[in-house]
N, C-alpha and C positions, 0 to 999 in steps of 0.2 A: 261370861267374858273371861273370867279367870282361866277357864279351861282352854279357851282358844289362845290366850297368851302363853300358857304353859306349853301347849302343843306347838305353837309357832317358835317358841324359844327352844324347844327340844329339836324341832326340825332344823333350825339354824345351827344348833350345836352339833347335831348329827351330820350336817353338811360340812361343818368345819372339821370335825373329826374324820369324816370320810375323805375330805380333801387332804388332810395331813397323812392319813394312811396311804392314800393313793400316791402322794408325792414321795413318801418314804419308800414305797414299793418301787417306784420308778428309779429312785436313787440306788436302792438295793439291786435292782435288775441291771442297772448300768455298772455298778461295782462288780456284780457277778460276771457280767460279760467281759469286763476288763481283767479281773483277778481270777476268775474261775470259782466254782462253788464245789460243794461236797460231792455232787453227782458227776463231776468231771466235765461239766459244760463250761465253756469259756475260751478265750483266746490264748491264755498263757500256756496251756497244755499243747495246743497246736503249734505254737512257736517253738517249743522245745523239740517236738517231733520233727518239725521242718528242719531245724538245725541238725539234728541227729541224722536224718535221712539224706539231706542234701549237702550240708557243709562238711561233715566228717569224711565221707568218701572222697571228696575233693581235696581235703587237707592232708590226708594220709600220704598220697603220692608226693605232694609238695614237701612234706617233712622228710620223707625218705630221700628225695632228690637233694634237698639242702644238706642232709647228713653226708651224702656221698660227695658233694661239692666241698664240704668242710674237710672231710678226710683227705681228699686229693690236694686241697690247698695246704693242709698241714704237712703232708708228705713232701710237696714241692718246696715249701719253706724250709723243712729240715734238710732237704738235699742242697738247697742253696747255702745253708749254714755249713754243711759238710764241705762244699766246694770252697767256700771262703776260708774256713779253718785249715783245710788241706793246703791251699795256696799259701797261706801265711806260714804254716809249718815248713813248707817246702822252701820258700825264699829266705827263711831265717835259719836254715841249716848251717852249721859252722863249716862243714865241708861237703863235697859232693857225695861222699860215701854214706852220709846219713840221710840224704834226701828221701829215698824210697822207703827206708826203715821208719822214718818219722811219718811218712804218708800212710804206710800200712798200719801203724799203731793208731793213728787218728781214725781210720776206717773201721778197725776192729772195736775201738771204744764206742764209736757212733753206732755200730751195728748192735752191740750188746746193751747200750744204755738208752738208745732212742728207738731203734726199730723193733727189737724183740719185745719190749713192754707194750708196744702197739700191736703185737701179733704178726709182725712181718718177719718172715724167716729168710728172705732173700738178702744176699750181700750186694751192696752197690759196687759198681765198677767205676774206678777213678782213672782218668787219663790226663797226662800232662803234655802240654805243647809249649816249647820254648822258642823265643824269637832269635836266640843266639846259642852258639855252642862254645863252651859248656853253658848249662842253664844258669849258673850262678854268676854270669858275667854282669858287671855293674850296668845299670839302666836297661837290662834285658826284661822283656815282658814274659811272664809265665801265666799261661791259661790252664786252669784245672777244671775239668768237666766231670761231674758226678752224675751217673745215670743208674736207673734201676728199672728193670722190667718186672712187672708184677702181674701174675695171673689172677684174674678175678675169681672169686668163689662161684661155684655153680649154683644156679637157682634151684629151689626146691618146690615141691608141690606141682601145681598145674603149670608153672613157668619153667619146669626142668628142661623143656625142649629148646629154650632160648640159649644161644651161645654166649659164653662168658669170654670176651676178648681179652687179650693181653694188653696192658697199658704201659706205655713207655714214659717214664718221668726223667727229666734231665734238667740240670742247672749247672751254670759255669760261673767262674770268677777269674778275673785277670788282675794280677798284681805285678808291680815293678820291683826288681831287685834293687836294693839300696845302692846308690852311687858311690858311697864311701866304703864300700866293702874291701 
């Protein structure tokens, strides 16, 4: 009898140990499927590959486009600042003989300190429109327009056949000459 008890106890302990082993194998297999194991099997590696293959080629053109939009917005903002500063320098001139000299110095400073560090060698064109003659008449409106025509750089590589159009940037500002002049 003792041998049957021992064998039955061994059988039950072997069943318990085998169920523990099989449950730990199941947990390990689930963990490997989720995390991946040393042989490279699992879902984690395929998610990275899917990201690299699908997402990056879609994101690169978006990043290039957003960079171009940012550069155009910065240039447009700079031109608006030039128009505003030029109009202010123009209407605060002490006499009419200084108007265009002040305007030209503002444009040259802008070109050397703002455009050249950004790699733009073009010089902006500034035009002045006055609502009265002479321009410095009290309560006269002075509109200054700053414009810049920029040739885009040519594409390289397989895209060299694409045309690089000229882009026209323009900004204006209107200010009123002081009434107590």
